[in-house]
ROKE-393530 format. One record per residue (C-alpha): residue number from 1; x, y, z; residue in one letter. Coordinates in steps of 0.2 Angstrom, whole numbers, plus 5000, padded with zeros to 4 digits. Layout:
N
+-----+------+------+------+---+
|   k |    u |    v |    w | r |
+-----+------+------+------+---+
| NUM |    X |    Y |    Z | a |
...
+-----+------+------+------+---+
end
This chain:
496
+-----+------+------+------+---+
|   k |    u |    v |    w | r |
+-----+------+------+------+---+
|   1 | 4965 | 5110 | 5046 | m |
|   2 | 4974 | 5115 | 5031 | n |
|   3 | 4993 | 5110 | 5030 | l |
|   4 | 5005 | 5122 | 5022 | r |
|   5 | 5023 | 5117 | 5020 | v |
|   6 | 5038 | 5123 | 5010 | r |
|   7 | 5054 | 5118 | 5003 | f |
|   8 | 5067 | 5132 | 5003 | a |
|   9 | 5083 | 5128 | 4995 | p |
|  10 | 5098 | 5140 | 4993 | s |
|  11 | 5103 | 5142 | 4974 | p |
|  12 | 5121 | 5141 | 4979 | t |
|  13 | 5123 | 5123 | 4973 | g |
|  14 | 5114 | 5109 | 4964 | y |
|  15 | 5099 | 5099 | 4972 | l |
|  16 | 5109 | 5087 | 4983 | h |
|  17 | 5103 | 5071 | 4991 | v |
|  18 | 5099 | 5079 | 5008 | g |
|  19 | 5089 | 5093 | 5000 | g |
|  20 | 5080 | 5082 | 4989 | a |
|  21 | 5075 | 5071 | 5004 | r |
|  22 | 5069 | 5086 | 5013 | t |
|  23 | 5059 | 5091 | 4998 | a |
|  24 | 5051 | 5074 | 4996 | l |
|  25 | 5046 | 5073 | 5014 | f |
|  26 | 5037 | 5090 | 5013 | n |
|  27 | 5029 | 5084 | 4996 | w |
|  28 | 5023 | 5068 | 5004 | f |
|  29 | 5014 | 5076 | 5018 | v |
|  30 | 5007 | 5090 | 5007 | a |
|  31 | 5000 | 5077 | 4994 | r |
|  32 | 4992 | 5067 | 5008 | q |
|  33 | 4984 | 5083 | 5015 | a |
|  34 | 4978 | 5089 | 4998 | r |
|  35 | 4967 | 5073 | 4996 | k |
|  36 | 4956 | 5079 | 5010 | t |
|  37 | 4959 | 5098 | 5008 | d |
|  38 | 4963 | 5102 | 4990 | p |
|  39 | 4961 | 5120 | 4991 | e |
|  40 | 4969 | 5125 | 5008 | g |
|  41 | 4984 | 5113 | 5009 | s |
|  42 | 4999 | 5117 | 4999 | a |
|  43 | 5017 | 5113 | 4995 | f |
|  44 | 5027 | 5129 | 4991 | i |
|  45 | 5043 | 5131 | 4983 | l |
|  46 | 5054 | 5146 | 4989 | r |
|  47 | 5071 | 5150 | 4983 | i |
|  48 | 5081 | 5157 | 4997 | e |
|  49 | 5092 | 5168 | 4986 | d |
|  50 | 5098 | 5182 | 4999 | t |
|  51 | 5116 | 5176 | 4996 | d |
|  52 | 5117 | 5187 | 4981 | r |
|  53 | 5135 | 5184 | 4977 | e |
|  54 | 5134 | 5165 | 4977 | r |
|  55 | 5116 | 5163 | 4970 | s |
|  56 | 5115 | 5159 | 4952 | t |
|  57 | 5101 | 5156 | 4939 | q |
|  58 | 5110 | 5140 | 4934 | e |
|  59 | 5108 | 5133 | 4951 | m |
|  60 | 5090 | 5139 | 4952 | v |
|  61 | 5087 | 5129 | 4936 | d |
|  62 | 5096 | 5114 | 4942 | a |
|  63 | 5086 | 5113 | 4958 | i |
|  64 | 5069 | 5115 | 4948 | v |
|  65 | 5075 | 5102 | 4936 | e |
|  66 | 5080 | 5090 | 4950 | g |
|  67 | 5063 | 5091 | 4958 | m |
|  68 | 5054 | 5089 | 4942 | e |
|  69 | 5065 | 5074 | 4938 | w |
|  70 | 5060 | 5066 | 4954 | l |
|  71 | 5042 | 5068 | 4950 | g |
|  72 | 5038 | 5082 | 4963 | m |
|  73 | 5027 | 5096 | 4958 | d |
|  74 | 5022 | 5112 | 4969 | w |
|  75 | 5006 | 5121 | 4972 | d |
|  76 | 5013 | 5139 | 4974 | e |
|  77 | 5030 | 5147 | 4968 | g |
|  78 | 5043 | 5147 | 4965 | p |
|  79 | 5045 | 5162 | 4975 | f |
|  80 | 5061 | 5171 | 4978 | f |
|  81 | 5066 | 5177 | 4995 | q |
|  82 | 5076 | 5192 | 4988 | a |
|  83 | 5059 | 5199 | 4982 | d |
|  84 | 5054 | 5201 | 5001 | g |
|  85 | 5069 | 5211 | 5006 | a |
|  86 | 5059 | 5227 | 5009 | e |
|  87 | 5047 | 5218 | 5020 | r |
|  88 | 5061 | 5210 | 5030 | h |
|  89 | 5069 | 5227 | 5033 | r |
|  90 | 5053 | 5234 | 5038 | a |
|  91 | 5051 | 5220 | 5051 | e |
|  92 | 5068 | 5223 | 5058 | a |
|  93 | 5065 | 5241 | 5060 | l |
|  94 | 5048 | 5237 | 5069 | r |
|  95 | 5058 | 5226 | 5081 | l |
|  96 | 5070 | 5241 | 5084 | l |
|  97 | 5056 | 5253 | 5087 | d |
|  98 | 5048 | 5241 | 5099 | e |
|  99 | 5064 | 5240 | 5109 | g |
| 100 | 5065 | 5221 | 5104 | k |
| 101 | 5081 | 5225 | 5094 | a |
| 102 | 5095 | 5237 | 5095 | y |
| 103 | 5109 | 5245 | 5084 | r |
| 104 | 5126 | 5237 | 5085 | d |
| 105 | 5141 | 5247 | 5080 | f |
| 106 | 5153 | 5233 | 5084 | t |
| 107 | 5165 | 5229 | 5070 | t |
| 108 | 5169 | 5211 | 5065 | p |
| 109 | 5187 | 5215 | 5070 | e |
| 110 | 5182 | 5219 | 5087 | e |
| 111 | 5172 | 5203 | 5089 | l |
| 112 | 5186 | 5193 | 5082 | a |
| 113 | 5198 | 5200 | 5095 | r |
| 114 | 5186 | 5197 | 5109 | l |
| 115 | 5184 | 5179 | 5104 | r |
| 116 | 5203 | 5177 | 5106 | e |
| 117 | 5204 | 5187 | 5122 | e |
| 118 | 5188 | 5182 | 5132 | d |
| 119 | 5177 | 5171 | 5122 | p |
| 120 | 5164 | 5170 | 5137 | d |
| 121 | 5160 | 5188 | 5134 | q |
| 122 | 5156 | 5187 | 5116 | v |
| 123 | 5138 | 5184 | 5118 | i |
| 124 | 5135 | 5198 | 5131 | a |
| 125 | 5147 | 5211 | 5123 | f |
| 126 | 5136 | 5219 | 5109 | p |
| 127 | 5121 | 5221 | 5121 | r |
| 128 | 5132 | 5228 | 5135 | k |
| 129 | 5139 | 5240 | 5123 | r |
| 130 | 5122 | 5245 | 5116 | a |
| 131 | 5116 | 5248 | 5134 | r |
| 132 | 5131 | 5259 | 5138 | e |
| 133 | 5128 | 5269 | 5122 | m |
| 134 | 5110 | 5271 | 5124 | g |
| 135 | 5096 | 5272 | 5110 | p |
| 136 | 5098 | 5291 | 5108 | e |
| 137 | 5116 | 5290 | 5105 | e |
| 138 | 5114 | 5275 | 5094 | a |
| 139 | 5101 | 5284 | 5083 | a |
| 140 | 5112 | 5300 | 5082 | r |
| 141 | 5127 | 5289 | 5076 | r |
| 142 | 5116 | 5280 | 5063 | a |
| 143 | 5109 | 5296 | 5056 | e |
| 144 | 5127 | 5302 | 5054 | a |
| 145 | 5130 | 5287 | 5043 | g |
| 146 | 5140 | 5276 | 5054 | e |
| 147 | 5139 | 5258 | 5049 | p |
| 148 | 5130 | 5247 | 5060 | h |
| 149 | 5120 | 5231 | 5061 | a |
| 150 | 5103 | 5228 | 5070 | i |
| 151 | 5103 | 5214 | 5082 | r |
| 152 | 5088 | 5205 | 5090 | f |
| 153 | 5087 | 5206 | 5109 | r |
| 154 | 5085 | 5188 | 5114 | v |
| 155 | 5074 | 5188 | 5130 | p |
| 156 | 5078 | 5178 | 5145 | p |
| 157 | 5071 | 5161 | 5149 | g |
| 158 | 5070 | 5145 | 5139 | e |
| 159 | 5063 | 5141 | 5121 | t |
| 160 | 5054 | 5124 | 5120 | v |
| 161 | 5044 | 5116 | 5107 | w |
| 162 | 5037 | 5099 | 5103 | d |
| 163 | 5047 | 5093 | 5088 | d |
| 164 | 5038 | 5081 | 5077 | r |
| 165 | 5053 | 5070 | 5076 | v |
| 166 | 5064 | 5073 | 5092 | h |
| 167 | 5049 | 5077 | 5104 | g |
| 168 | 5051 | 5090 | 5117 | a |
| 169 | 5066 | 5100 | 5113 | t |
| 170 | 5073 | 5115 | 5123 | r |
| 171 | 5086 | 5128 | 5122 | f |
| 172 | 5092 | 5140 | 5136 | n |
| 173 | 5090 | 5157 | 5129 | n |
| 174 | 5106 | 5163 | 5139 | a |
| 175 | 5116 | 5152 | 5127 | d |
| 176 | 5109 | 5161 | 5112 | i |
| 177 | 5119 | 5176 | 5105 | e |
| 178 | 5108 | 5192 | 5101 | d |
| 179 | 5107 | 5188 | 5082 | l |
| 180 | 5110 | 5200 | 5069 | v |
| 181 | 5094 | 5202 | 5059 | i |
| 182 | 5100 | 5217 | 5048 | l |
| 183 | 5118 | 5218 | 5041 | r |
| 184 | 5128 | 5234 | 5040 | t |
| 185 | 5123 | 5235 | 5022 | d |
| 186 | 5105 | 5234 | 5026 | g |
| 187 | 5102 | 5217 | 5020 | s |
| 188 | 5092 | 5205 | 5030 | p |
| 189 | 5099 | 5189 | 5038 | t |
| 190 | 5093 | 5171 | 5035 | y |
| 191 | 5084 | 5169 | 5051 | n |
| 192 | 5073 | 5185 | 5050 | l |
| 193 | 5070 | 5182 | 5031 | a |
| 194 | 5064 | 5164 | 5034 | a |
| 195 | 5053 | 5169 | 5048 | v |
| 196 | 5045 | 5184 | 5038 | s |
| 197 | 5043 | 5173 | 5023 | d |
| 198 | 5035 | 5158 | 5032 | d |
| 199 | 5023 | 5170 | 5041 | a |
| 200 | 5019 | 5179 | 5024 | e |
| 201 | 5015 | 5162 | 5016 | m |
| 202 | 5006 | 5155 | 5031 | e |
| 203 | 5018 | 5140 | 5033 | i |
| 204 | 5012 | 5130 | 5048 | n |
| 205 | 5024 | 5115 | 5047 | l |
| 206 | 5042 | 5117 | 5044 | v |
| 207 | 5051 | 5101 | 5039 | i |
| 208 | 5070 | 5102 | 5037 | r |
| 209 | 5086 | 5094 | 5041 | g |
| 210 | 5094 | 5093 | 5059 | d |
| 211 | 5107 | 5105 | 5053 | d |
| 212 | 5094 | 5119 | 5056 | h |
| 213 | 5090 | 5113 | 5074 | l |
| 214 | 5100 | 5127 | 5082 | s |
| 215 | 5091 | 5140 | 5071 | n |
| 216 | 5074 | 5135 | 5077 | t |
| 217 | 5074 | 5143 | 5095 | p |
| 218 | 5080 | 5159 | 5086 | k |
| 219 | 5066 | 5158 | 5074 | q |
| 220 | 5053 | 5154 | 5087 | i |
| 221 | 5058 | 5169 | 5097 | l |
| 222 | 5057 | 5180 | 5081 | l |
| 223 | 5040 | 5173 | 5077 | y |
| 224 | 5034 | 5178 | 5095 | q |
| 225 | 5042 | 5195 | 5095 | a |
| 226 | 5034 | 5199 | 5078 | l |
| 227 | 5017 | 5193 | 5084 | g |
| 228 | 5016 | 5179 | 5071 | y |
| 229 | 5009 | 5161 | 5074 | p |
| 230 | 5023 | 5149 | 5078 | v |
| 231 | 5023 | 5134 | 5065 | p |
| 232 | 5026 | 5116 | 5070 | a |
| 233 | 5043 | 5109 | 5067 | f |
| 234 | 5050 | 5092 | 5061 | a |
| 235 | 5069 | 5090 | 5060 | h |
| 236 | 5075 | 5076 | 5049 | l |
| 237 | 5091 | 5065 | 5053 | p |
| 238 | 5107 | 5069 | 5044 | m |
| 239 | 5112 | 5058 | 5030 | i |
| 240 | 5130 | 5050 | 5032 | l |
| 241 | 5142 | 5042 | 5020 | g |
| 242 | 5147 | 5024 | 5023 | p |
| 243 | 5161 | 5030 | 5034 | d |
| 244 | 5149 | 5038 | 5046 | g |
| 245 | 5154 | 5055 | 5041 | k |
| 246 | 5142 | 5068 | 5034 | r |
| 247 | 5138 | 5065 | 5016 | l |
| 248 | 5149 | 5075 | 5004 | s |
| 249 | 5157 | 5075 | 4987 | k |
| 250 | 5171 | 5063 | 4993 | r |
| 251 | 5157 | 5049 | 4994 | h |
| 252 | 5154 | 5051 | 4976 | g |
| 253 | 5139 | 5059 | 4967 | a |
| 254 | 5128 | 5069 | 4979 | t |
| 255 | 5118 | 5079 | 4967 | a |
| 256 | 5102 | 5070 | 4961 | v |
| 257 | 5106 | 5076 | 4943 | g |
| 258 | 5122 | 5065 | 4943 | q |
| 259 | 5112 | 5050 | 4948 | y |
| 260 | 5100 | 5053 | 4933 | a |
| 261 | 5115 | 5054 | 4922 | e |
| 262 | 5121 | 5037 | 4929 | r |
| 263 | 5105 | 5028 | 4924 | g |
| 264 | 5096 | 5029 | 4940 | i |
| 265 | 5077 | 5030 | 4938 | l |
| 266 | 5068 | 5044 | 4947 | p |
| 267 | 5055 | 5032 | 4955 | q |
| 268 | 5070 | 5022 | 4962 | a |
| 269 | 5078 | 5038 | 4968 | m |
| 270 | 5062 | 5043 | 4977 | m |
| 271 | 5060 | 5026 | 4985 | n |
| 272 | 5078 | 5026 | 4991 | f |
| 273 | 5077 | 5044 | 4998 | l |
| 274 | 5061 | 5040 | 5007 | a |
| 275 | 5070 | 5026 | 5016 | l |
| 276 | 5084 | 5037 | 5022 | l |
| 277 | 5077 | 5040 | 5040 | g |
| 278 | 5060 | 5033 | 5037 | w |
| 279 | 5052 | 5016 | 5037 | s |
| 280 | 5034 | 5011 | 5032 | p |
| 281 | 5034 | 4999 | 5047 | g |
| 282 | 5033 | 4984 | 5037 | t |
| 283 | 5046 | 4973 | 5027 | d |
| 284 | 5041 | 4982 | 5011 | q |
| 285 | 5055 | 4991 | 5003 | e |
| 286 | 5051 | 4993 | 4985 | v |
| 287 | 5037 | 5006 | 4984 | m |
| 288 | 5030 | 5017 | 4970 | t |
| 289 | 5027 | 5036 | 4972 | p |
| 290 | 5009 | 5033 | 4975 | d |
| 291 | 5012 | 5020 | 4989 | e |
| 292 | 5025 | 5032 | 4997 | l |
| 293 | 5013 | 5046 | 4997 | v |
| 294 | 4999 | 5035 | 5005 | e |
| 295 | 5010 | 5027 | 5018 | q |
| 296 | 5022 | 5041 | 5023 | f |
| 297 | 5021 | 5048 | 5041 | s |
| 298 | 5032 | 5059 | 5051 | l |
| 299 | 5028 | 5048 | 5066 | d |
| 300 | 5040 | 5035 | 5058 | r |
| 301 | 5054 | 5046 | 5055 | v |
| 302 | 5069 | 5041 | 5066 | v |
| 303 | 5080 | 5052 | 5076 | k |
| 304 | 5096 | 5042 | 5071 | k |
| 305 | 5106 | 5048 | 5056 | s |
| 306 | 5103 | 5038 | 5040 | a |
| 307 | 5117 | 5030 | 5030 | v |
| 308 | 5118 | 5033 | 5011 | f |
| 309 | 5121 | 5015 | 5004 | d |
| 310 | 5124 | 5016 | 4986 | e |
| 311 | 5123 | 4997 | 4984 | d |
| 312 | 5105 | 4998 | 4991 | k |
| 313 | 5101 | 5012 | 4979 | l |
| 314 | 5107 | 5001 | 4964 | l |
| 315 | 5097 | 4986 | 4971 | w |
| 316 | 5081 | 4997 | 4972 | l |
| 317 | 5085 | 5003 | 4955 | n |
| 318 | 5086 | 4986 | 4948 | g |
| 319 | 5069 | 4982 | 4956 | q |
| 320 | 5061 | 4996 | 4948 | h |
| 321 | 5069 | 4992 | 4931 | l |
| 322 | 5061 | 4975 | 4933 | a |
| 323 | 5044 | 4982 | 4935 | r |
| 324 | 5045 | 4993 | 4919 | m |
| 325 | 5039 | 4986 | 4902 | s |
| 326 | 5051 | 4983 | 4888 | g |
| 327 | 5043 | 4997 | 4878 | e |
| 328 | 5046 | 5010 | 4892 | a |
| 329 | 5064 | 5004 | 4895 | l |
| 330 | 5068 | 5005 | 4876 | a |
| 331 | 5063 | 5024 | 4876 | r |
| 332 | 5075 | 5027 | 4891 | e |
| 333 | 5090 | 5017 | 4884 | v |
| 334 | 5091 | 5022 | 4866 | v |
| 335 | 5099 | 5039 | 4870 | d |
| 336 | 5112 | 5030 | 4881 | r |
| 337 | 5119 | 5020 | 4867 | l |
| 338 | 5131 | 5034 | 4861 | e |
| 339 | 5138 | 5028 | 4844 | r |
| 340 | 5124 | 5015 | 4842 | l |
| 341 | 5110 | 5028 | 4845 | r |
| 342 | 5105 | 5030 | 4827 | e |
| 343 | 5106 | 5011 | 4824 | t |
| 344 | 5095 | 5008 | 4840 | a |
| 345 | 5082 | 5022 | 4834 | r |
| 346 | 5081 | 5014 | 4817 | t |
| 347 | 5078 | 4996 | 4825 | r |
| 348 | 5065 | 5003 | 4837 | v |
| 349 | 5056 | 5011 | 4822 | d |
| 350 | 5057 | 4996 | 4811 | r |
| 351 | 5054 | 4983 | 4825 | d |
| 352 | 5048 | 4990 | 4841 | p |
| 353 | 5043 | 4972 | 4848 | e |
| 354 | 5061 | 4966 | 4845 | w |
| 355 | 5069 | 4980 | 4855 | f |
| 356 | 5056 | 4978 | 4869 | a |
| 357 | 5060 | 4960 | 4869 | s |
| 358 | 5078 | 4964 | 4871 | l |
| 359 | 5075 | 4975 | 4886 | m |
| 360 | 5064 | 4961 | 4894 | e |
| 361 | 5078 | 4949 | 4891 | l |
| 362 | 5092 | 4960 | 4899 | l |
| 363 | 5083 | 4969 | 4913 | k |
| 364 | 5083 | 4955 | 4926 | p |
| 365 | 5102 | 4957 | 4927 | r |
| 366 | 5103 | 4976 | 4926 | s |
| 367 | 5104 | 4988 | 4940 | r |
| 368 | 5104 | 5004 | 4930 | s |
| 369 | 5099 | 5011 | 4913 | l |
| 370 | 5118 | 5012 | 4909 | d |
| 371 | 5119 | 4993 | 4913 | d |
| 372 | 5105 | 4990 | 4901 | l |
| 373 | 5113 | 5000 | 4887 | a |
| 374 | 5130 | 4992 | 4890 | r |
| 375 | 5123 | 4974 | 4889 | t |
| 376 | 5112 | 4979 | 4874 | a |
| 377 | 5127 | 4984 | 4863 | r |
| 378 | 5132 | 4967 | 4857 | p |
| 379 | 5114 | 4964 | 4849 | y |
| 380 | 5116 | 4980 | 4839 | l |
| 381 | 5134 | 4983 | 4835 | a |
| 382 | 5143 | 4976 | 4820 | q |
| 383 | 5159 | 4974 | 4831 | e |
| 384 | 5160 | 4963 | 4845 | i |
| 385 | 5171 | 4967 | 4860 | v |
| 386 | 5178 | 4953 | 4869 | y |
| 387 | 5181 | 4954 | 4888 | d |
| 388 | 5199 | 4948 | 4891 | p |
| 389 | 5194 | 4938 | 4907 | a |
| 390 | 5180 | 4929 | 4898 | a |
| 391 | 5192 | 4925 | 4883 | v |
| 392 | 5206 | 4919 | 4895 | k |
| 393 | 5194 | 4907 | 4904 | k |
| 394 | 5184 | 4900 | 4890 | h |
| 395 | 5195 | 4901 | 4874 | w |
| 396 | 5213 | 4903 | 4879 | a |
| 397 | 5214 | 4888 | 4890 | r |
| 398 | 5211 | 4876 | 4876 | d |
| 399 | 5210 | 4886 | 4860 | p |
| 400 | 5208 | 4871 | 4848 | e |
| 401 | 5194 | 4863 | 4858 | a |
| 402 | 5185 | 4880 | 4859 | a |
| 403 | 5187 | 4883 | 4840 | a |
| 404 | 5182 | 4865 | 4836 | g |
| 405 | 5166 | 4866 | 4847 | h |
| 406 | 5161 | 4883 | 4839 | l |
| 407 | 5164 | 4877 | 4822 | e |
| 408 | 5155 | 4861 | 4824 | a |
| 409 | 5140 | 4871 | 4832 | l |
| 410 | 5140 | 4883 | 4818 | r |
| 411 | 5138 | 4870 | 4805 | e |
| 412 | 5125 | 4861 | 4815 | r |
| 413 | 5114 | 4876 | 4818 | l |
| 414 | 5115 | 4882 | 4800 | e |
| 415 | 5099 | 4874 | 4795 | d |
| 416 | 5090 | 4872 | 4811 | v |
| 417 | 5073 | 4880 | 4815 | e |
| 418 | 5078 | 4896 | 4825 | w |
| 419 | 5068 | 4893 | 4841 | t |
| 420 | 5074 | 4890 | 4859 | e |
| 421 | 5068 | 4873 | 4859 | e |
| 422 | 5076 | 4867 | 4843 | a |
| 423 | 5093 | 4876 | 4847 | l |
| 424 | 5094 | 4868 | 4864 | e |
| 425 | 5090 | 4851 | 4857 | e |
| 426 | 5104 | 4853 | 4844 | e |
| 427 | 5117 | 4860 | 4855 | l |
| 428 | 5114 | 4846 | 4868 | r |
| 429 | 5115 | 4833 | 4855 | a |
| 430 | 5131 | 4840 | 4848 | l |
| 431 | 5138 | 4840 | 4866 | a |
| 432 | 5134 | 4822 | 4868 | a |
| 433 | 5141 | 4817 | 4851 | q |
| 434 | 5157 | 4826 | 4856 | r |
| 435 | 5157 | 4818 | 4873 | e |
| 436 | 5158 | 4834 | 4883 | v |
| 437 | 5146 | 4843 | 4894 | g |
| 438 | 5134 | 4856 | 4887 | a |
| 439 | 5144 | 4869 | 4896 | g |
| 440 | 5159 | 4866 | 4885 | k |
| 441 | 5149 | 4872 | 4871 | l |
| 442 | 5139 | 4885 | 4879 | i |
| 443 | 5153 | 4895 | 4888 | h |
| 444 | 5164 | 4898 | 4872 | p |
| 445 | 5147 | 4902 | 4862 | l |
| 446 | 5142 | 4915 | 4875 | r |
| 447 | 5159 | 4924 | 4873 | v |
| 448 | 5157 | 4923 | 4854 | a |
| 449 | 5140 | 4930 | 4854 | l |
| 450 | 5141 | 4944 | 4867 | v |
| 451 | 5160 | 4945 | 4872 | g |
| 452 | 5157 | 4941 | 4890 | e |
| 453 | 5156 | 4926 | 4902 | a |
| 454 | 5139 | 4931 | 4908 | v |
| 455 | 5123 | 4934 | 4899 | s |
| 456 | 5104 | 4929 | 4899 | p |
| 457 | 5100 | 4911 | 4894 | g |
| 458 | 5110 | 4906 | 4879 | i |
| 459 | 5096 | 4900 | 4869 | f |
| 460 | 5086 | 4916 | 4872 | e |
| 461 | 5101 | 4926 | 4867 | v |
| 462 | 5103 | 4916 | 4851 | l |
| 463 | 5085 | 4919 | 4846 | v |
| 464 | 5085 | 4937 | 4850 | l |
| 465 | 5101 | 4940 | 4841 | m |
| 466 | 5095 | 4931 | 4826 | g |
| 467 | 5102 | 4917 | 4815 | q |
| 468 | 5112 | 4928 | 4803 | e |
| 469 | 5121 | 4938 | 4816 | r |
| 470 | 5123 | 4923 | 4828 | s |
| 471 | 5131 | 4912 | 4814 | l |
| 472 | 5142 | 4927 | 4809 | a |
| 473 | 5148 | 4929 | 4827 | r |
| 474 | 5153 | 4911 | 4828 | m |
| 475 | 5163 | 4912 | 4812 | s |
| 476 | 5172 | 4927 | 4818 | a |
| 477 | 5176 | 4919 | 4834 | a |
| 478 | 5183 | 4903 | 4826 | v |
| 479 | 5194 | 4914 | 4815 | t |
| 480 | 5200 | 4925 | 4830 | r |
| 481 | 5205 | 4909 | 4840 | i |
| 482 | 5214 | 4900 | 4826 | r |
| 483 | 5223 | 4916 | 4820 | s |
| 484 | 5231 | 4917 | 4837 | g |
| 485 | 5223 | 4935 | 4840 | r |
| 486 | 5213 | 4929 | 4855 | i |
| 487 | 5219 | 4944 | 4866 | g |
| 488 | 5214 | 4958 | 4854 | e |
| 489 | 5199 | 4969 | 4859 | g |
| 490 | 5186 | 4971 | 4845 | a |
| 491 | 5182 | 4961 | 4830 | a |
| 492 | 5172 | 4966 | 4815 | e |
| 493 | 5160 | 4952 | 4808 | t |
| 494 | 5153 | 4950 | 4791 | s |
| 495 | 5135 | 4952 | 4798 | e |
| 496 | 5123 | 4964 | 4791 | s |
+-----+------+------+------+---+
end
């Protein structure tokens, strides 16, 4: 059987984490289905823009861009819900003609007063009033231009469905208020529009968040009243922040575009979102988009809310960074180098292998593209910025020893073959000559070269930085230490 699913975001905000996860789960099942049914199965994008006051083209563009960044494509659409408004209205009027809906002249003020005075009567009040008024009187008042809404008449009984995540789910219809399907201004409400559009698009599986669970019995009743096939439903667990509360802006970035700006890879974000409420059933956590499509199953979606763990996202991002080639990373990092962007572009054009090697050297310690850009700067910049904590630990405790070690090392390395093996041999020989451990030379040298206490292997750093720049950095460090300006921020060297 063909499978038709849809993602139907509201363009009143950016593509947020919860929406992106919902879109992905729909995309996964659709891509699986299209392997066996490429013509009939489809993933459809529908923009639910019936909230005209809050919907903007900017938000539509942001949603589309967010989906494209994550690597999702769609087979049909984007369609806009507002384009179906006449069909929605016609179906509301059909329900009215068939006695499955009624005109409601109750004002919002009356309902608000009733909620305060007798909240138990709120559900029954509109229907009771309509029954007392009668359809003929209601039609006469409507023809006279009196404002009114149209409400769906919820039938008695129970609404039950077999949810693909929650299993058998049931609602007592007596607890469901007769829902407004057409507002006083003639515009359709969400539940009617969604049912009408899903039926029009032949959607047969609705995958969405748990926050829509209470809408489902209303929509099932509307499908049945309109004579449409009822699709299957799968409601995904909510995403919570680390504090156990619903994910919101207070937890940091929640729009996927913000994570892109912070250097998260799209394949890592897809991997992370897939694991929010789903498991492949194995210990595997790092997965490519193709692996996710292959292994995803609604049967392994859990009912329990998922927790958004940003540390886990960064870890996954680091794993995906490590899988990328140096050449691919170079293309991603260049534009993140800000003031050094043109320098980096020139270096890539002139010596792409060197820049790719730099990325290979730095990626094991990086968890984001921003990390890579930050740690690449010392290899490109004319200025070296010293981390105060690194300076305090490896220079300031014994300035004379640090300067002496660096000066001696610079002299020793001036005429050495610039390979890792030769550099290590000379450094260790000098340490033995000065009767200190190799670390007494390596730690001050690392600060001199990259400005920090941590870096890749020091001999790899020396080779990649090159002899001229490395020696210039050592000289600048000795000058800085002996001048007593250890605590200052940046130093410009004489390197070219």
